[in-house]
C-alpha beads as a LAMMPS data file, in Angstrom:
LAMMPS data file: protein, C-alpha beads

313 atoms
312 bonds

1 atom types
1 bond types

-500.0 500.0 xlo xhi
-500.0 500.0 ylo yhi
-500.0 500.0 zlo zhi

Masses

1 110.0

Atoms # bond

1 1 1 -188.278 -23.379 -435.648
2 1 1 -186.671 -24.470 -438.934
3 1 1 -184.408 -26.947 -437.144
4 1 1 -187.480 -29.027 -436.297
5 1 1 -188.312 -29.221 -439.978
6 1 1 -184.761 -29.994 -440.996
7 1 1 -184.429 -32.818 -438.508
8 1 1 -186.501 -34.800 -440.982
9 1 1 -184.196 -34.164 -443.907
10 1 1 -181.809 -37.050 -444.333
11 1 1 -178.160 -36.106 -444.724
12 1 1 -177.015 -37.694 -447.956
13 1 1 -173.266 -37.620 -447.400
14 1 1 -172.652 -37.927 -451.122
15 1 1 -169.065 -37.857 -452.330
16 1 1 -168.057 -35.834 -455.362
17 1 1 -166.977 -39.021 -457.119
18 1 1 -170.350 -40.653 -456.524
19 1 1 -172.122 -37.551 -457.769
20 1 1 -170.050 -37.500 -460.939
21 1 1 -170.843 -41.176 -461.545
22 1 1 -174.575 -40.575 -461.058
23 1 1 -174.666 -37.583 -463.389
24 1 1 -172.579 -39.276 -466.079
25 1 1 -174.911 -42.283 -465.980
26 1 1 -177.856 -39.942 -466.508
27 1 1 -176.261 -38.483 -469.626
28 1 1 -175.370 -41.916 -471.011
29 1 1 -178.631 -43.730 -470.363
30 1 1 -181.363 -41.276 -471.188
31 1 1 -180.389 -40.166 -474.686
32 1 1 -180.879 -36.700 -476.063
33 1 1 -182.957 -34.112 -474.262
34 1 1 -185.445 -31.713 -475.840
35 1 1 -184.152 -29.455 -478.595
36 1 1 -185.060 -25.890 -479.404
37 1 1 -187.561 -25.353 -476.609
38 1 1 -188.621 -21.705 -476.783
39 1 1 -191.422 -21.635 -474.185
40 1 1 -192.838 -18.473 -475.811
41 1 1 -196.180 -17.570 -474.178
42 1 1 -199.351 -17.477 -476.228
43 1 1 -201.154 -14.195 -476.774
44 1 1 -203.993 -15.397 -474.524
45 1 1 -201.629 -16.273 -471.667
46 1 1 -199.774 -12.965 -471.901
47 1 1 -203.027 -11.001 -471.884
48 1 1 -204.157 -12.951 -468.802
49 1 1 -200.894 -12.102 -467.060
50 1 1 -201.343 -8.395 -467.782
51 1 1 -204.920 -8.512 -466.520
52 1 1 -203.912 -10.463 -463.408
53 1 1 -201.124 -7.996 -462.664
54 1 1 -203.634 -5.134 -462.760
55 1 1 -205.900 -7.075 -460.383
56 1 1 -202.992 -7.610 -457.963
57 1 1 -202.353 -3.863 -457.894
58 1 1 -206.049 -3.126 -457.341
59 1 1 -206.296 -5.701 -454.524
60 1 1 -203.319 -4.170 -452.705
61 1 1 -204.595 -0.614 -453.096
62 1 1 -208.139 -1.503 -452.011
63 1 1 -206.855 -3.883 -449.279
64 1 1 -209.181 -6.610 -450.558
65 1 1 -207.376 -9.922 -451.013
66 1 1 -210.717 -11.669 -451.528
67 1 1 -210.826 -10.117 -455.016
68 1 1 -207.990 -12.403 -456.137
69 1 1 -208.435 -15.294 -453.661
70 1 1 -210.002 -17.495 -456.361
71 1 1 -206.549 -17.951 -457.933
72 1 1 -205.410 -19.973 -454.897
73 1 1 -206.278 -23.395 -453.478
74 1 1 -205.139 -25.586 -450.576
75 1 1 -201.940 -26.563 -452.432
76 1 1 -200.905 -23.019 -453.406
77 1 1 -197.622 -21.802 -451.950
78 1 1 -196.366 -18.332 -451.067
79 1 1 -192.699 -17.531 -450.489
80 1 1 -192.436 -13.931 -449.340
81 1 1 -189.040 -12.572 -448.318
82 1 1 -188.347 -12.837 -444.556
83 1 1 -191.227 -15.323 -444.042
84 1 1 -191.235 -19.126 -443.953
85 1 1 -193.085 -20.826 -446.779
86 1 1 -196.854 -20.260 -446.465
87 1 1 -199.228 -22.875 -447.848
88 1 1 -202.974 -22.866 -448.645
89 1 1 -205.467 -20.173 -449.560
90 1 1 -206.472 -19.677 -445.908
91 1 1 -202.934 -18.954 -444.710
92 1 1 -202.067 -16.868 -447.757
93 1 1 -205.184 -14.774 -447.057
94 1 1 -203.962 -14.233 -443.487
95 1 1 -200.628 -13.005 -444.851
96 1 1 -202.042 -10.569 -447.374
97 1 1 -204.794 -9.255 -445.112
98 1 1 -202.135 -8.450 -442.513
99 1 1 -199.705 -6.859 -444.992
100 1 1 -202.475 -4.816 -446.651
101 1 1 -203.557 -3.485 -443.259
102 1 1 -199.988 -2.279 -442.552
103 1 1 -199.349 -0.556 -445.872
104 1 1 -200.790 2.720 -447.100
105 1 1 -200.027 2.742 -450.789
106 1 1 -200.043 5.882 -452.887
107 1 1 -198.738 4.046 -455.962
108 1 1 -197.989 0.478 -456.993
109 1 1 -196.556 -0.571 -460.359
110 1 1 -195.605 -3.954 -461.781
111 1 1 -193.581 -4.811 -464.882
112 1 1 -193.393 -8.223 -466.543
113 1 1 -189.778 -9.026 -467.409
114 1 1 -189.921 -12.649 -468.573
115 1 1 -192.573 -15.296 -469.289
116 1 1 -192.063 -18.988 -470.055
117 1 1 -195.018 -21.158 -471.036
118 1 1 -194.871 -24.914 -470.493
119 1 1 -197.643 -27.417 -471.216
120 1 1 -199.478 -26.820 -467.931
121 1 1 -197.329 -24.250 -466.150
122 1 1 -196.439 -20.613 -466.815
123 1 1 -193.441 -18.993 -465.137
124 1 1 -193.691 -15.214 -464.817
125 1 1 -190.842 -12.995 -463.614
126 1 1 -191.159 -9.288 -463.011
127 1 1 -190.353 -6.158 -461.058
128 1 1 -192.502 -4.023 -458.796
129 1 1 -192.347 -0.680 -457.023
130 1 1 -194.502 0.291 -454.074
131 1 1 -194.725 3.939 -453.052
132 1 1 -196.187 4.664 -449.635
133 1 1 -198.091 7.578 -448.175
134 1 1 -194.905 8.845 -446.481
135 1 1 -193.232 8.970 -449.956
136 1 1 -190.869 6.058 -449.224
137 1 1 -190.420 3.391 -451.881
138 1 1 -189.851 -0.330 -451.814
139 1 1 -188.583 -1.966 -455.002
140 1 1 -188.663 -5.678 -455.593
141 1 1 -188.861 -8.624 -457.955
142 1 1 -191.129 -11.636 -458.181
143 1 1 -191.363 -15.108 -459.661
144 1 1 -194.804 -16.692 -459.970
145 1 1 -195.632 -20.174 -461.213
146 1 1 -199.144 -20.322 -462.647
147 1 1 -200.955 -23.543 -463.449
148 1 1 -203.360 -23.703 -466.386
149 1 1 -206.770 -25.119 -465.444
150 1 1 -209.138 -27.116 -467.648
151 1 1 -210.693 -23.899 -468.984
152 1 1 -207.329 -22.457 -469.966
153 1 1 -207.325 -19.950 -467.108
154 1 1 -204.364 -19.258 -464.833
155 1 1 -204.315 -20.201 -461.151
156 1 1 -201.429 -19.802 -458.727
157 1 1 -199.329 -22.865 -458.059
158 1 1 -196.698 -20.822 -456.224
159 1 1 -195.687 -17.200 -455.935
160 1 1 -192.532 -15.683 -454.534
161 1 1 -191.218 -12.185 -454.154
162 1 1 -188.281 -10.362 -452.645
163 1 1 -186.604 -6.970 -452.767
164 1 1 -183.820 -5.286 -454.700
165 1 1 -182.271 -4.078 -451.459
166 1 1 -182.120 -5.078 -447.814
167 1 1 -184.970 -3.923 -445.585
168 1 1 -184.058 -1.907 -442.490
169 1 1 -186.788 -3.461 -440.329
170 1 1 -187.850 -6.856 -441.732
171 1 1 -190.309 -7.418 -438.869
172 1 1 -192.726 -5.105 -440.708
173 1 1 -192.919 -7.735 -443.456
174 1 1 -193.248 -10.845 -441.288
175 1 1 -196.672 -12.365 -440.647
176 1 1 -195.941 -15.171 -438.208
177 1 1 -199.575 -16.240 -437.813
178 1 1 -199.680 -17.199 -441.508
179 1 1 -196.997 -19.884 -441.096
180 1 1 -197.714 -21.535 -437.743
181 1 1 -197.757 -24.967 -439.390
182 1 1 -194.604 -25.856 -441.301
183 1 1 -194.778 -28.014 -444.438
184 1 1 -192.369 -30.928 -444.285
185 1 1 -189.654 -31.592 -446.872
186 1 1 -190.271 -34.333 -449.431
187 1 1 -188.034 -36.713 -451.316
188 1 1 -186.923 -35.257 -454.632
189 1 1 -186.476 -37.202 -457.888
190 1 1 -183.131 -38.916 -457.551
191 1 1 -181.409 -36.945 -460.332
192 1 1 -182.437 -33.672 -458.656
193 1 1 -181.063 -35.047 -455.387
194 1 1 -177.741 -35.574 -457.146
195 1 1 -177.688 -32.079 -458.666
196 1 1 -178.643 -30.482 -455.359
197 1 1 -175.911 -32.397 -453.539
198 1 1 -173.444 -31.159 -456.160
199 1 1 -174.803 -27.646 -455.609
200 1 1 -174.214 -27.989 -451.874
201 1 1 -170.614 -28.987 -452.593
202 1 1 -170.162 -25.970 -454.890
203 1 1 -171.433 -23.582 -452.206
204 1 1 -169.028 -25.041 -449.647
205 1 1 -166.087 -24.776 -452.065
206 1 1 -167.129 -21.205 -453.021
207 1 1 -165.818 -21.383 -456.558
208 1 1 -167.841 -19.053 -458.764
209 1 1 -167.239 -20.934 -462.022
210 1 1 -168.669 -24.135 -460.562
211 1 1 -171.782 -22.391 -459.270
212 1 1 -172.373 -20.709 -462.639
213 1 1 -171.959 -24.020 -464.493
214 1 1 -175.240 -25.107 -462.900
215 1 1 -177.141 -22.549 -465.039
216 1 1 -178.228 -22.519 -468.671
217 1 1 -176.492 -20.037 -470.992
218 1 1 -179.437 -17.637 -470.644
219 1 1 -180.264 -18.546 -467.049
220 1 1 -181.848 -15.984 -464.764
221 1 1 -181.360 -15.682 -460.992
222 1 1 -183.242 -13.446 -458.561
223 1 1 -180.950 -13.323 -455.493
224 1 1 -181.777 -12.029 -452.034
225 1 1 -181.647 -8.226 -451.672
226 1 1 -180.257 -7.693 -455.168
227 1 1 -181.222 -7.089 -458.781
228 1 1 -182.088 -9.781 -461.326
229 1 1 -179.023 -11.491 -462.820
230 1 1 -179.330 -12.747 -466.410
231 1 1 -176.818 -14.667 -468.503
232 1 1 -173.688 -16.533 -467.492
233 1 1 -171.303 -13.559 -467.630
234 1 1 -173.509 -11.539 -465.263
235 1 1 -173.983 -14.562 -463.021
236 1 1 -170.226 -15.113 -462.890
237 1 1 -169.631 -11.519 -461.761
238 1 1 -172.358 -11.922 -459.152
239 1 1 -170.943 -15.130 -457.669
240 1 1 -167.354 -13.866 -457.709
241 1 1 -168.400 -10.808 -455.699
242 1 1 -170.565 -12.899 -453.380
243 1 1 -167.809 -15.408 -452.654
244 1 1 -165.330 -12.648 -451.784
245 1 1 -166.846 -12.456 -448.313
246 1 1 -164.497 -14.290 -445.893
247 1 1 -167.075 -16.817 -444.720
248 1 1 -166.658 -20.559 -444.278
249 1 1 -169.693 -22.738 -445.009
250 1 1 -169.751 -25.368 -442.264
251 1 1 -172.834 -27.232 -443.455
252 1 1 -175.647 -26.814 -445.945
253 1 1 -178.899 -28.582 -446.726
254 1 1 -181.043 -27.981 -449.819
255 1 1 -184.513 -29.518 -449.716
256 1 1 -187.903 -29.482 -451.459
257 1 1 -191.447 -28.894 -450.253
258 1 1 -192.910 -29.818 -453.641
259 1 1 -191.663 -30.687 -457.108
260 1 1 -193.467 -30.553 -460.463
261 1 1 -192.213 -32.631 -463.361
262 1 1 -192.703 -30.698 -466.596
263 1 1 -192.036 -31.734 -470.181
264 1 1 -188.438 -30.470 -470.193
265 1 1 -187.395 -30.788 -466.563
266 1 1 -188.598 -29.918 -463.078
267 1 1 -189.872 -26.974 -461.069
268 1 1 -188.721 -27.291 -457.467
269 1 1 -190.291 -25.390 -454.574
270 1 1 -187.991 -25.624 -451.612
271 1 1 -185.573 -24.116 -449.186
272 1 1 -182.123 -24.249 -447.680
273 1 1 -180.330 -24.155 -444.349
274 1 1 -176.712 -22.990 -444.020
275 1 1 -174.382 -22.962 -441.014
276 1 1 -171.539 -20.491 -441.568
277 1 1 -168.666 -18.986 -439.625
278 1 1 -165.710 -16.672 -439.804
279 1 1 -163.098 -15.842 -437.127
280 1 1 -164.860 -14.791 -433.947
281 1 1 -168.414 -15.269 -435.186
282 1 1 -170.830 -17.931 -436.417
283 1 1 -174.441 -18.070 -437.488
284 1 1 -176.923 -19.618 -439.864
285 1 1 -179.109 -18.568 -442.766
286 1 1 -182.438 -20.132 -443.675
287 1 1 -184.371 -19.445 -446.843
288 1 1 -186.857 -20.533 -449.461
289 1 1 -186.928 -20.436 -453.224
290 1 1 -188.205 -21.720 -456.546
291 1 1 -186.016 -23.148 -459.290
292 1 1 -186.848 -24.332 -462.797
293 1 1 -184.402 -27.003 -463.934
294 1 1 -184.471 -27.333 -467.737
295 1 1 -183.304 -30.426 -469.613
296 1 1 -180.449 -29.797 -472.038
297 1 1 -179.593 -31.504 -475.331
298 1 1 -176.997 -33.690 -473.571
299 1 1 -179.761 -34.739 -471.125
300 1 1 -178.232 -32.793 -468.253
301 1 1 -180.357 -30.511 -466.092
302 1 1 -179.478 -26.856 -465.655
303 1 1 -181.093 -24.062 -463.667
304 1 1 -182.975 -21.869 -466.120
305 1 1 -184.874 -19.636 -463.679
306 1 1 -184.370 -19.298 -459.916
307 1 1 -185.275 -17.056 -456.985
308 1 1 -183.723 -17.148 -453.518
309 1 1 -185.280 -15.614 -450.397
310 1 1 -184.267 -15.350 -446.738
311 1 1 -186.275 -16.054 -443.600
312 1 1 -185.966 -13.509 -440.790
313 1 1 -184.773 -15.106 -437.537

Bonds

1 1 1 2
2 1 2 3
3 1 3 4
4 1 4 5
5 1 5 6
6 1 6 7
7 1 7 8
8 1 8 9
9 1 9 10
10 1 10 11
11 1 11 12
12 1 12 13
13 1 13 14
14 1 14 15
15 1 15 16
16 1 16 17
17 1 17 18
18 1 18 19
19 1 19 20
20 1 20 21
21 1 21 22
22 1 22 23
23 1 23 24
24 1 24 25
25 1 25 26
26 1 26 27
27 1 27 28
28 1 28 29
29 1 29 30
30 1 30 31
31 1 31 32
32 1 32 33
33 1 33 34
34 1 34 35
35 1 35 36
36 1 36 37
37 1 37 38
38 1 38 39
39 1 39 40
40 1 40 41
41 1 41 42
42 1 42 43
43 1 43 44
44 1 44 45
45 1 45 46
46 1 46 47
47 1 47 48
48 1 48 49
49 1 49 50
50 1 50 51
51 1 51 52
52 1 52 53
53 1 53 54
54 1 54 55
55 1 55 56
56 1 56 57
57 1 57 58
58 1 58 59
59 1 59 60
60 1 60 61
61 1 61 62
62 1 62 63
63 1 63 64
64 1 64 65
65 1 65 66
66 1 66 67
67 1 67 68
68 1 68 69
69 1 69 70
70 1 70 71
71 1 71 72
72 1 72 73
73 1 73 74
74 1 74 75
75 1 75 76
76 1 76 77
77 1 77 78
78 1 78 79
79 1 79 80
80 1 80 81
81 1 81 82
82 1 82 83
83 1 83 84
84 1 84 85
85 1 85 86
86 1 86 87
87 1 87 88
88 1 88 89
89 1 89 90
90 1 90 91
91 1 91 92
92 1 92 93
93 1 93 94
94 1 94 95
95 1 95 96
96 1 96 97
97 1 97 98
98 1 98 99
99 1 99 100
100 1 100 101
101 1 101 102
102 1 102 103
103 1 103 104
104 1 104 105
105 1 105 106
106 1 106 107
107 1 107 108
108 1 108 109
109 1 109 110
110 1 110 111
111 1 111 112
112 1 112 113
113 1 113 114
114 1 114 115
115 1 115 116
116 1 116 117
117 1 117 118
118 1 118 119
119 1 119 120
120 1 120 121
121 1 121 122
122 1 122 123
123 1 123 124
124 1 124 125
125 1 125 126
126 1 126 127
127 1 127 128
128 1 128 129
129 1 129 130
130 1 130 131
131 1 131 132
132 1 132 133
133 1 133 134
134 1 134 135
135 1 135 136
136 1 136 137
137 1 137 138
138 1 138 139
139 1 139 140
140 1 140 141
141 1 141 142
142 1 142 143
143 1 143 144
144 1 144 145
145 1 145 146
146 1 146 147
147 1 147 148
148 1 148 149
149 1 149 150
150 1 150 151
151 1 151 152
152 1 152 153
153 1 153 154
154 1 154 155
155 1 155 156
156 1 156 157
157 1 157 158
158 1 158 159
159 1 159 160
160 1 160 161
161 1 161 162
162 1 162 163
163 1 163 164
164 1 164 165
165 1 165 166
166 1 166 167
167 1 167 168
168 1 168 169
169 1 169 170
170 1 170 171
171 1 171 172
172 1 172 173
173 1 173 174
174 1 174 175
175 1 175 176
176 1 176 177
177 1 177 178
178 1 178 179
179 1 179 180
180 1 180 181
181 1 181 182
182 1 182 183
183 1 183 184
184 1 184 185
185 1 185 186
186 1 186 187
187 1 187 188
188 1 188 189
189 1 189 190
190 1 190 191
191 1 191 192
192 1 192 193
193 1 193 194
194 1 194 195
195 1 195 196
196 1 196 197
197 1 197 198
198 1 198 199
199 1 199 200
200 1 200 201
201 1 201 202
202 1 202 203
203 1 203 204
204 1 204 205
205 1 205 206
206 1 206 207
207 1 207 208
208 1 208 209
209 1 209 210
210 1 210 211
211 1 211 212
212 1 212 213
213 1 213 214
214 1 214 215
215 1 215 216
216 1 216 217
217 1 217 218
218 1 218 219
219 1 219 220
220 1 220 221
221 1 221 222
222 1 222 223
223 1 223 224
224 1 224 225
225 1 225 226
226 1 226 227
227 1 227 228
228 1 228 229
229 1 229 230
230 1 230 231
231 1 231 232
232 1 232 233
233 1 233 234
234 1 234 235
235 1 235 236
236 1 236 237
237 1 237 238
238 1 238 239
239 1 239 240
240 1 240 241
241 1 241 242
242 1 242 243
243 1 243 244
244 1 244 245
245 1 245 246
246 1 246 247
247 1 247 248
248 1 248 249
249 1 249 250
250 1 250 251
251 1 251 252
252 1 252 253
253 1 253 254
254 1 254 255
255 1 255 256
256 1 256 257
257 1 257 258
258 1 258 259
259 1 259 260
260 1 260 261
261 1 261 262
262 1 262 263
263 1 263 264
264 1 264 265
265 1 265 266
266 1 266 267
267 1 267 268
268 1 268 269
269 1 269 270
270 1 270 271
271 1 271 272
272 1 272 273
273 1 273 274
274 1 274 275
275 1 275 276
276 1 276 277
277 1 277 278
278 1 278 279
279 1 279 280
280 1 280 281
281 1 281 282
282 1 282 283
283 1 283 284
284 1 284 285
285 1 285 286
286 1 286 287
287 1 287 288
288 1 288 289
289 1 289 290
290 1 290 291
291 1 291 292
292 1 292 293
293 1 293 294
294 1 294 295
295 1 295 296
296 1 296 297
297 1 297 298
298 1 298 299
299 1 299 300
300 1 300 301
301 1 301 302
302 1 302 303
303 1 303 304
304 1 304 305
305 1 305 306
306 1 306 307
307 1 307 308
308 1 308 309
309 1 309 310
310 1 310 311
311 1 311 312
312 1 312 313
């Protein structure tokens, strides 16, 4: 399924020397980047987020997605763990209607952990816990990108969510009819192409320090089946543990389905495909994710917020 999509992604074949030259030219030519960006949300935005969170809980408990459907349009994206990327209000409604019909919730709580407000985007990160009628729990995290409409109200540009642990039976969370059509990858801005190619090289080399250097000092990463990782020291411990697994990365592609240019960088909505192997076994991993690349004072781009999700195969 995903191979058909990836056939249309051009292999860049970029050397490390070429990448270094490209990135150095970016630093030299573009001058200083933004300074002191705080991205603190306004009181109005934060109150909207709290109200919207309560509406999400109510919609799930009442099994009525139509109560929040007005937040979505034909360009809205949903990246739910174990599912391919789902696009448009119609398909997102199919997903939620199906999931709501499968779940009998006795409790559902959400907690906002982090909010960044840009000129016309708001990035919200949080945690959630669902408790079911059989007393089992499912804990997770989410990253939602809201767009601010002409009336100052929030609408969903993209939402993503995953879990703090692996799921025993992921098929319960897959809604295949919601993603029968697969959005095609797009060309990214050329500097993002260069950074992503460097990121591919870092994953293949499996050197934790190089992977962590891609983040801002207070970067935040929401990895698959794990807790939120904040700050470079925590990220370094995470990548060191992750790279201990004796796996060889045979090939990797990082691509984008959409990309928003914001005042201090880019928000990329995309995915990845990895072929991997170790003695006696080989396989592949496919996933989706959202990353906010923030411009630094030296004009470099660094990952400031990121979530990574897997697609069940």
